[in-house]
C-alpha positions as CSV (number, residue, x, y, z in Angstrom):
1,X,30.6,37.9,38.7
2,X,29.4,37.1,35.1
3,X,28.7,33.5,34.3
4,X,31.8,33.1,32.2
5,X,34.0,33.9,34.5
6,X,33.0,32.0,37.3
7,X,32.3,29.1,34.6
8,X,36.0,29.7,33.7
9,X,37.0,29.8,37.6
10,X,35.6,26.5,37.9
11,X,37.3,25.1,34.7
12,X,40.9,26.4,36.3
13,X,40.2,24.8,39.9
14,X,39.6,21.5,38.2
15,X,43.0,22.5,36.3
16,X,44.6,23.1,39.2
17,X,43.5,20.2,41.6
18,X,44.7,18.0,38.3
19,X,48.1,19.8,38.5
20,X,48.1,18.7,42.1
21,X,47.4,15.2,41.7
22,X,50.6,14.9,39.6
23,X,52.7,17.1,41.7
24,X,51.6,15.9,45.1
25,X,53.5,14.6,47.7
26,X,51.8,14.4,51.0
27,X,52.9,12.7,53.8
28,X,50.7,10.2,55.6
29,X,50.3,6.6,55.6
30,X,48.1,4.7,53.1
31,X,47.9,0.9,52.9
32,X,46.0,0.9,49.5
33,X,47.1,2.4,46.1
34,X,45.6,5.9,44.8
35,X,44.2,4.9,42.0
36,X,42.7,7.9,39.5
37,X,38.8,8.4,39.7
38,X,36.7,5.9,38.0
39,X,36.1,6.7,34.4
40,X,32.5,6.4,32.7
41,X,31.6,3.8,30.9
42,X,28.7,2.8,29.3
43,X,25.7,4.4,27.9
44,X,25.3,8.2,28.5
45,X,22.6,9.6,30.4
46,X,20.6,13.4,29.7
47,X,24.5,15.1,29.6
48,X,27.8,14.0,29.0
49,X,28.9,15.4,32.1
50,X,27.8,16.2,35.8
51,X,30.0,18.6,37.3
52,X,30.1,18.0,41.8
53,X,31.1,20.4,43.8
54,X,32.5,20.3,47.4
55,X,35.0,20.7,49.8
56,X,37.9,18.8,51.1
57,X,36.9,18.1,54.0
58,X,36.2,15.0,56.2
59,X,32.5,16.3,56.4
60,X,32.2,15.8,52.6
61,X,33.2,12.0,52.7
62,X,30.5,11.3,50.9
63,X,31.5,13.3,47.3
64,X,35.2,12.3,48.2
65,X,34.1,8.4,48.2
66,X,31.2,8.4,45.7
67,X,33.9,10.0,42.9
68,X,37.2,7.8,44.1
69,X,35.6,4.5,44.4
70,X,33.1,4.9,41.7
71,X,29.9,5.2,43.5
72,X,28.9,7.7,41.0
73,X,30.4,6.5,37.9
74,X,28.1,2.9,38.3
75,X,25.5,5.1,38.4
76,X,25.9,7.5,35.6
77,X,27.1,4.9,33.1
78,X,28.9,7.1,30.0
79,X,28.0,10.3,31.9
80,X,31.3,11.7,33.3
81,X,31.9,13.3,36.9
82,X,33.6,16.4,36.6
83,X,35.1,17.0,40.4
84,X,35.4,20.9,41.1
85,X,36.3,22.0,44.9
86,X,36.1,24.9,46.9
87,X,37.1,26.1,50.1
88,X,33.9,27.6,51.4
89,X,30.0,26.9,50.8
90,X,29.6,30.7,49.6
91,X,32.0,30.1,46.6
92,X,30.1,27.1,45.8
93,X,26.6,28.4,45.5
94,X,27.8,31.3,43.7
95,X,29.2,28.4,41.2
96,X,25.9,27.0,41.4
97,X,24.2,30.4,40.1
98,X,26.2,31.0,37.6
99,X,25.7,27.5,36.2
100,X,29.4,26.4,36.8
101,X,28.4,23.5,39.0
102,X,25.3,21.1,38.8
103,X,25.1,19.4,42.1
104,X,27.1,20.4,45.5
105,X,27.5,19.1,48.9
106,X,27.2,22.5,51.2
107,X,26.5,23.5,55.0
108,X,23.4,25.0,55.9
109,X,24.5,28.5,56.0
110,X,25.3,29.3,52.4
111,X,22.2,26.6,51.2
112,X,19.8,29.5,53.3
113,X,21.3,32.8,52.2
114,X,21.8,31.5,48.6
115,X,18.1,30.7,48.6
116,X,16.8,33.6,50.2
117,X,18.9,36.0,47.6
118,X,17.6,34.3,44.5
119,X,13.7,34.1,46.4
120,X,13.8,30.7,46.0
121,X,14.7,30.4,42.3
122,X,18.1,28.7,42.1
123,X,17.9,25.9,44.4
124,X,16.7,22.7,46.2
125,X,18.2,20.3,48.6
126,X,17.9,16.7,47.3
127,X,19.2,14.4,50.1
128,X,21.5,15.1,53.4
129,X,25.1,13.8,53.7
130,X,26.7,14.2,57.1
131,X,25.9,15.3,60.9
132,X,28.3,16.7,63.5
133,X,31.9,16.8,62.9
134,X,32.1,20.3,63.9
135,X,34.3,21.4,67.1
136,X,35.3,24.7,68.7
137,X,39.2,23.7,69.5
138,X,41.2,26.5,72.0
139,X,44.0,26.9,73.5
140,X,44.5,25.0,76.5
141,X,44.5,27.4,79.5
142,X,40.9,28.3,78.0
143,X,39.1,26.8,80.3
144,X,35.1,28.0,79.5
145,X,33.4,30.8,77.0
146,X,34.2,33.8,79.8
147,X,37.8,32.8,79.1
148,X,37.7,33.9,75.4
149,X,37.3,37.8,75.7
150,X,40.0,39.5,74.3
151,X,40.5,35.8,72.0
152,X,40.8,35.8,69.0
153,X,38.6,32.7,67.4
154,X,38.7,31.6,63.4
155,X,35.6,30.5,61.4
156,X,35.8,29.5,57.9
157,X,34.2,32.6,56.5
158,X,31.3,35.3,57.2
159,X,28.2,33.6,56.8
160,X,29.0,30.4,56.4
161,X,28.0,27.8,58.9
162,X,30.4,27.3,61.2
163,X,30.7,31.4,61.4
164,X,26.6,31.6,62.4
165,X,26.9,28.9,65.0
166,X,30.0,30.7,66.4
167,X,28.4,33.9,66.8
168,X,25.3,32.3,68.0
169,X,27.2,30.4,70.8
170,X,29.2,33.4,71.4
171,X,25.6,35.5,72.0
172,X,24.2,32.8,74.0
173,X,27.3,33.0,76.1
174,X,26.5,37.0,77.0
175,X,29.6,38.0,74.8
176,X,28.8,40.9,72.4
177,X,30.1,40.9,68.9
178,X,29.6,42.7,65.8
179,X,28.7,39.8,62.8
180,X,29.6,42.0,60.1
181,X,32.9,43.0,61.2
182,X,33.5,40.0,64.0
183,X,35.2,42.7,66.4
184,X,33.7,42.8,70.3
185,X,34.3,40.9,73.2
186,X,35.5,38.2,71.3
187,X,37.5,38.6,67.9
188,X,36.1,36.6,65.3
189,X,38.3,36.2,62.6
190,X,37.3,34.8,59.3
191,X,40.2,32.0,58.1
192,X,40.2,29.8,55.5
193,X,40.5,26.2,56.9
194,X,43.6,25.6,55.1
195,X,45.1,28.3,57.0
196,X,43.2,28.2,60.3
197,X,46.5,25.4,61.7
198,X,49.3,27.4,60.6
199,X,47.6,30.6,62.2
200,X,47.0,28.8,65.3
201,X,50.7,27.8,65.3
202,X,52.1,31.3,65.0
203,X,49.9,32.7,67.6
204,X,47.5,34.6,65.0
205,X,44.7,33.0,66.6
206,X,43.7,31.4,69.9
207,X,41.3,28.4,68.4
208,X,38.6,28.3,66.1
209,X,35.0,26.7,65.3
210,X,35.7,24.7,62.6
211,X,34.6,21.3,60.5
212,X,36.7,18.1,60.1
213,X,39.7,17.7,59.7
214,X,40.3,21.3,60.9
215,X,39.4,20.8,64.5
216,X,41.6,17.4,64.4
217,X,44.3,19.6,63.2
218,X,44.1,21.8,65.6
219,X,44.1,19.4,68.4
220,X,47.4,17.9,66.9
221,X,49.0,21.3,67.4
222,X,48.3,21.2,71.0
223,X,45.0,23.0,71.2
224,X,41.9,21.2,73.2
225,X,38.2,20.5,72.7
226,X,36.0,23.1,74.2
227,X,33.1,22.0,73.1
228,X,31.4,19.4,70.4
229,X,28.7,21.4,68.2
230,X,26.7,18.2,68.6
231,X,26.2,18.7,72.2
232,X,24.4,21.9,71.4
233,X,21.7,19.9,69.4
234,X,18.6,17.5,70.6
235,X,20.0,13.7,70.4
236,X,23.2,15.4,69.0
237,X,22.1,15.6,65.1
238,X,22.2,18.4,63.4
239,X,22.8,19.1,59.5
240,X,26.3,19.8,58.6
241,X,26.4,18.8,54.8
242,X,23.8,18.7,52.3
243,X,23.2,18.1,48.6
244,X,21.7,20.7,46.3
245,X,21.0,20.8,42.6
246,X,20.4,23.8,40.8
247,X,16.6,24.4,39.7
248,X,17.3,24.5,35.9
249,X,19.3,20.8,36.7
250,X,16.7,19.5,38.2
251,X,14.2,20.3,36.2
252,X,15.9,19.3,32.7
253,X,18.1,16.0,34.1
254,X,16.2,14.0,36.9
255,X,18.1,10.9,35.3
256,X,20.9,12.1,35.9
257,X,20.3,13.5,39.6
258,X,18.3,10.5,40.4
259,X,22.1,8.6,39.4
260,X,24.1,10.5,41.9
261,X,21.6,10.2,44.5
262,X,21.9,6.1,44.1
263,X,25.4,6.6,44.3
264,X,25.0,8.9,47.0
265,X,22.9,6.7,49.1
266,X,25.0,3.9,48.2
267,X,28.6,5.9,49.4
268,X,27.5,6.3,52.8
269,X,26.4,2.8,53.3
270,X,29.3,1.9,52.1
271,X,31.0,4.2,54.5
272,X,29.0,3.7,57.3
273,X,30.1,-0.6,57.0
274,X,33.4,0.0,56.1
275,X,34.9,2.6,58.2
276,X,38.6,1.5,58.2
277,X,38.6,1.7,54.3
278,X,36.2,4.3,54.1
279,X,39.0,6.6,56.0
280,X,41.5,5.3,53.9
281,X,39.8,6.0,50.5
282,X,38.9,9.7,51.9
283,X,42.6,10.8,52.8
284,X,43.8,9.3,49.4
285,X,41.5,11.5,48.0
286,X,42.1,14.4,50.1
287,X,45.8,13.7,49.4
288,X,44.6,13.8,45.6
289,X,43.2,17.1,45.9
290,X,45.1,18.9,48.0
291,X,48.9,17.2,47.9
292,X,48.4,16.2,51.7
293,X,47.1,12.9,53.2
294,X,46.2,13.2,56.8
295,X,48.3,11.9,59.5
296,X,46.6,8.5,61.2
297,X,45.8,10.1,64.2
298,X,44.4,13.3,62.7
299,X,42.0,11.6,60.4
300,X,41.0,8.9,63.3
301,X,40.4,11.6,65.7
302,X,38.1,13.7,62.9
303,X,36.3,10.9,62.0
304,X,34.8,10.4,65.2
305,X,32.6,13.1,65.2
306,X,31.0,12.3,62.1
307,X,27.9,10.8,60.9
308,X,26.9,10.0,57.8
309,X,23.2,10.0,57.0
310,X,21.2,10.6,53.8
311,X,18.7,12.6,56.2
312,X,19.0,16.0,55.5
313,X,17.7,16.7,58.7
314,X,15.5,19.7,57.5
315,X,14.4,21.1,61.0
316,X,17.7,21.7,62.1
317,X,18.8,23.5,59.0
318,X,15.4,26.0,59.5
319,X,16.7,26.3,63.5
320,X,20.2,27.4,61.8
321,X,18.5,29.6,59.3
322,X,16.7,31.4,62.6
323,X,20.1,31.8,64.0
324,X,21.2,33.6,61.2
325,X,18.8,36.0,61.4
326,X,19.2,36.3,65.0
327,X,22.7,37.6,64.8
328,X,21.8,40.0,61.9
329,X,23.7,38.2,58.8
330,X,20.2,38.0,57.0
331,X,16.6,38.7,57.2
332,X,14.1,35.8,58.4
333,X,13.9,33.8,55.0
334,X,11.0,32.2,53.4
335,X,12.5,28.7,53.0
336,X,9.1,27.2,51.4
337,X,9.9,25.1,48.7
338,X,13.7,24.8,49.6
339,X,13.5,20.7,49.4
340,X,12.5,18.0,47.3
341,X,13.2,14.9,48.4
342,X,11.3,12.8,45.8
343,X,14.2,11.4,44.2
344,X,16.0,10.7,47.1
345,X,13.2,9.2,48.9
346,X,12.5,6.9,45.4
347,X,16.1,5.9,46.2
348,X,15.8,5.0,50.0
349,X,12.1,3.1,49.2
350,X,14.0,1.0,46.6
351,X,16.3,0.1,48.9
352,X,13.7,-1.2,51.5
353,X,14.5,2.4,53.9
354,X,12.1,4.3,55.4
355,X,11.7,7.9,53.9
356,X,12.6,11.2,55.1
357,X,10.9,14.5,56.0
358,X,11.0,18.1,54.4
359,X,9.3,19.2,57.8
360,X,6.6,21.1,55.9
361,X,9.4,23.1,53.7
362,X,9.1,20.7,50.4
363,X,8.6,22.1,46.8
364,X,4.9,21.4,45.7
């Protein structure tokens, strides 16, 4: 797709979201007011506006809070923030490649796919954001992996992080599935997260491997958690959401990238110190962006499985890349140069915190 078309689409998304803000009449309960995102004020940095892309997920709480509660605006001064929301990571990578987004919050598989397909020329991972927050939720009568034979299980999109995790786990259970078609012992049905709860309700699917809050919504529909993905990882940690930037933007506007990272680190610290208020903030942001806040029991259930961390957990992303190659979605990728954690580590050291590692995959 042409750059101009992608830029137009990103602007269209922003317009649609603005309309949702005006028309939204969500359900759920928020104790605080629902203010507009904090406006820019003070001296500008090297751009008038930075375009931040993310998904409307609890696992993307950092940018949701960062925009809504002014953590980015405080660091950016007179440089504004354009908040652009996507339904899945591959679309965000497409926009980043087309210079329609500057910095994005995204899962590992789209990062790996985008980096490999561009020969390492399009993006850098500059921070972590979240770990965990992914569950396999199924119908109550399903008690084991073998009970999934002949069932329809959703993932958000072909090749996205949860899709790769589902395909990998099914193969480990001896259940054969063609990765691209989704056909096999289990039918893998690629379904937009926003549509997954209704698909479960109507019987179109029997479960889903999804991030929060979609997993919690399925539990509210009567589903049960068959598996926490964190149980599959050493120490229960794996990269769910990382922060990426286009290489062009990083080279030309390091002052802006550093400001966004300061805001991201501050937002994560506040989220971890104030979980109750953070949940309210995320719910307010979701209501603004989608027209609906989450019921209290849904966001509470979703929140309990997510860890907010600045560490990108680089070694686990490398493992996830190996999974994608093993199921046949990509060729084994060369991830050398994927990370540039220099600005993040500057921010962490300034806060008296230890640096994080790129596991030998840093840019030289």
